[in-house]
C-alpha positions in Angstrom: 16.3 4.7 -0.5 17.0 6.4 -3.8 20.3 7.8 -2.6 21.7 4.3 -1.8 20.5 3.1 -5.2 22.3 6.0 -6.9 25.5 5.2 -5.2 25.3 1.6 -6.4 24.4 2.6 -9.9 27.4 4.9 -10.2 29.6 1.9 -9.3 28.5 -0.1 -12.3 30.7 -0.6 -15.3 27.9 0.3 -17.7 27.2 4.0 -18.1 23.8 5.1 -16.8 22.7 8.5 -18.2 19.3 8.8 -16.5 17.8 7.0 -13.5 14.1 7.0 -12.9 12.0 5.6 -10.1 8.4 5.8 -8.8 7.6 6.9 -5.3 6.1 4.0 -3.2 2.5 3.7 -2.0 0.6 5.0 -0.2 2.3 8.4 -0.1 1.3 10.7 -3.0 2.9 14.1 -2.0 6.5 14.3 -3.4 9.1 13.2 -0.8 12.3 13.7 -2.7 14.1 16.7 -4.1 14.6 15.4 -7.7 13.0 16.5 -11.0 9.6 14.8 -11.2 6.6 14.2 -13.5 3.3 12.6 -12.4 2.7 9.0 -13.4 -0.1 6.7 -12.4 -0.8 3.1 -11.3 -3.8 0.9 -11.2 -4.2 0.2 -7.5 -6.6 -2.0 -5.6 -6.6 -1.1 -1.9 -7.2 -4.3 0.2 -8.6 -5.1 3.6 -10.4 -8.4 3.3 -11.5 -10.6 0.4 -15.1 -10.3 1.6 -14.9 -6.5 1.5 -13.6 -6.7 -2.1 -16.3 -9.1 -3.1 -19.2 -7.2 -1.6 -18.2 -3.6 -1.8 -15.4 -3.1 -4.5 -16.8 -5.0 -7.5 -20.2 -5.1 -9.1 -22.5 -8.0 -10.0 -21.1 -8.4 -13.5 -17.6 -9.1 -12.1 -19.0 -11.5 -9.5 -20.9 -13.3 -12.1 -17.8 -13.7 -14.3 -15.9 -15.3 -11.3 -18.8 -17.6 -10.7 -18.9 -18.5 -14.5 -15.3 -19.7 -14.3 -16.2 -22.1 -11.5 -19.3 -23.3 -13.3 -17.3 -24.0 -16.4 -14.8 -26.2 -14.5 -11.9 -23.7 -14.3 -9.7 -24.6 -11.3 -7.6 -21.9 -9.8 -4.5 -23.0 -7.8 -1.0 -21.9 -7.0 1.7 -23.8 -8.9 5.4 -24.4 -8.3 7.8 -22.9 -10.8 8.8 -26.1 -12.6 9.1 -27.6 -16.1 5.4 -28.2 -16.4 4.6 -24.6 -15.6 7.2 -23.2 -17.9 5.9 -25.3 -20.8 2.4 -24.3 -20.1 3.4 -20.6 -20.1 5.2 -21.1 -23.4 2.2 -22.7 -24.9 0.0 -19.8 -23.9 2.5 -17.3 -25.2 2.5 -19.0 -28.6 -1.3 -19.4 -29.0 -1.6 -16.2 -31.1 0.8 -13.5 -32.5 -1.8 -10.7 -31.9 -3.5 -9.7 -28.8 -5.7 -6.5 -28.4 -4.9 -5.5 -31.9 -1.1 -5.4 -31.7 1.8 -7.9 -31.8 2.1 -10.0 -28.7 5.7 -9.4 -27.5 6.1 -13.0 -26.0 4.9 -14.8 -29.2 7.6 -16.8 -30.9 9.9 -17.0 -27.9 11.7 -20.3 -27.4 11.1 -22.2 -24.1 14.5 -21.3 -22.7 13.8 -17.6 -23.1 10.4 -18.1 -21.4 12.0 -20.0 -18.5 14.7 -17.3 -18.0 12.2 -14.4 -18.1 9.6 -16.0 -15.9 12.3 -16.9 -13.2 12.9 -13.3 -12.1 12.3 -12.5 -8.4 11.3 -16.1 -7.6 12.1 -15.6 -3.9 9.1 -13.2 -3.5 6.9 -14.3 -6.4 4.1 -16.8 -6.7 2.2 -18.2 -9.8 -1.6 -18.2 -9.6 -2.8 -20.5 -12.3 -6.0 -21.4 -14.1 -6.5 -25.0 -15.2 -9.0 -26.8 -17.4 -8.4 -30.4 -16.4 -4.6 -30.6 -16.7 -4.2 -27.8 -19.2 -2.9 -24.5 -18.1 -5.2 -21.9 -19.6 -4.1 -18.8 -17.7 -1.7 -17.5 -15.1 -0.7 -14.5 -13.0 2.8 -13.9 -11.7 2.3 -12.1 -8.5 5.4 -10.4 -7.0 5.8 -8.7 -3.6 7.9 -5.6 -3.0 10.8 -6.0 -0.6 8.9 -4.6 2.3 5.8 -6.9 1.6 3.6 -3.8 1.6 2.3 -4.2 -2.0 2.1 -6.9 -4.6 2.3 -6.4 -8.3 0.8 -8.4 -11.2 3.9 -8.8 -13.2 2.2 -10.9 -15.9 -1.3 -11.9 -16.6 -2.3 -13.9 -19.7 -5.0 -16.4 -20.5 -5.7 -18.4 -23.7 -8.0 -16.7 -26.1 -9.9 -19.8 -27.1 -11.2 -20.2 -23.5 -12.1 -16.6 -22.9 -15.8 -17.6 -22.5 -14.8 -19.4 -19.3 -13.6 -16.2 -17.7 -10.3 -17.5 -16.4 -8.8 -14.0 -16.1 -11.5 -12.8 -13.7 -11.1 -15.9 -11.6 -7.3 -15.4 -11.5 -7.7 -11.8 -10.3 -10.2 -12.9 -7.6 -7.7 -15.4 -6.3 -4.9 -12.8 -6.3 -7.1 -10.6 -4.1 -7.7 -13.5 -1.7 -4.0 -14.4 -1.5 -3.0 -10.8 -0.9 -5.7 -10.2 1.7 -4.9 -13.4 3.6 -1.2 -12.3 3.8 -2.0 -8.8 5.0 -0.8 -7.1 1.7 -2.4 -3.6 1.6 -2.1 -2.9 -2.1 -2.4 -4.9 -5.3 -1.0 -3.1 -8.4 -1.9 -4.0 -12.0 0.6 -1.9 -14.0 -0.7 1.5 -15.1 -4.3 2.6 -15.2 -3.8 5.0 -18.1 -1.1 5.0 -20.8 -0.1 8.4 -22.2 -3.0 10.2 -23.9 -4.9 6.9 -24.5 -8.6 7.1 -23.7 -10.4 4.4 -21.7 -10.2 1.0 -23.4 -11.2 -2.6 -22.6 -8.2 -3.2 -20.4 -8.8 0.0 -18.3 -12.5 -1.1 -18.1 -11.4 -4.5 -16.9 -9.2 -3.0 -14.2 -12.0 -0.6 -13.1 -14.6 -3.5 -12.9 -12.3 -5.5 -10.7 -11.9 -2.6 -8.2 -8.7 -1.0 -9.4 -8.5 2.7 -9.3 -6.1 5.2 -10.7 -3.6 6.6 -8.3 -1.3 9.4 -9.4 2.2 9.3 -7.9 5.5 11.1 -8.6 8.0 9.6 -11.0 11.5 11.1 -10.4 14.2 11.5 -13.0 17.9 11.8 -11.9 20.4 12.6 -14.6 23.8 11.1 -13.9 25.7 12.4 -17.0 25.8 15.4 -19.3 23.9 13.3 -21.8 21.2 12.5 -19.2 20.8 16.1 -18.3 20.5 17.1 -21.9 18.0 14.4 -22.6 15.8 15.4 -19.6 15.9 19.0 -20.6 14.8 18.3 -24.2 12.1 15.9 -23.1 13.7 12.9 -24.8 12.8 10.7 -21.9 9.2 10.8 -23.0 7.7 8.5 -25.6 7.2 9.7 -29.2 3.5 9.0 -28.8 3.2 11.7 -26.1 3.8 14.3 -28.8 1.0 13.0 -31.2 -2.6 14.1 -30.7 -4.9 11.4 -29.3 -7.3 11.7 -32.3 -4.4 10.7 -34.6 -3.2 8.0 -32.3 -6.6 6.3 -32.2 -6.8 6.2 -36.0 -3.3 4.7 -36.1 -4.3 2.1 -33.6 -7.3 1.1 -35.8 -5.0 0.7 -38.8 -2.5 -1.3 -36.8 -5.2 -3.6 -35.4 -6.6 -4.3 -38.9 -3.2 -4.9 -40.3 -2.1 -7.4 -37.6 -5.5 -9.2 -37.6 -4.8 -10.1 -41.2 -1.4 -11.5 -40.1 -2.8 -13.6 -37.2 -2.0 -16.8 -39.0 1.7 -16.5 -38.3 3.1 -19.9 -37.1 4.0 -20.2 -33.4 7.6 -20.3 -32.1 9.6 -23.5 -31.6 10.1 -25.1 -28.2 
């Protein structure tokens, strides 16, 4: 109910210039009379785990899930407690660089990790990958208020155990958990970011059955500043104005630069 949300926002002490929200699944045609632009999500439509396993993923993905089991990776749901928080903190501080860019959680102290991981606990669950007693990966899975869809809020595995395929096993367990609870849609952030071409992350989502779904993103200006910003396009990222060919070269330079800095010491507990 965007109108109810707008009423509450206007009661806040802080000034809000521009309010934005995505239309919910599964409806794609615009429903609201606000300025909009098209955005996208990586969406896995669910019926049963068996249907996903046999029809929505290929042999390569199934083999990766089997590999995790063969290499002694145990997948289970964990309570949000001190052991889990410390395990997440250790994963965050394994390396300062992931996918050729600075990892935003690297260097955070354990109190910050605890506070950030504790959001929406009443409708979240932590699907975890263990090697013995060591946490080597996790997914924070959060339902929407109507329990129609679940979103992967965070998914990280340790780099040193990548050969054990814990991330594939984690996604498979998320599918099972959602299907067993009658959740119709599993969302894994965006499928495409700006003008960026397909990369390894997009390929991973595709291989696990996620598809791009375009949905309206609405923008509601609440002040003169918000209206001016929307009219001038200032709500968009600077990278949206740069040609993709230039962006790709900049990413390569960035990746090489941060790879040389990968020896930065981890944060303190």
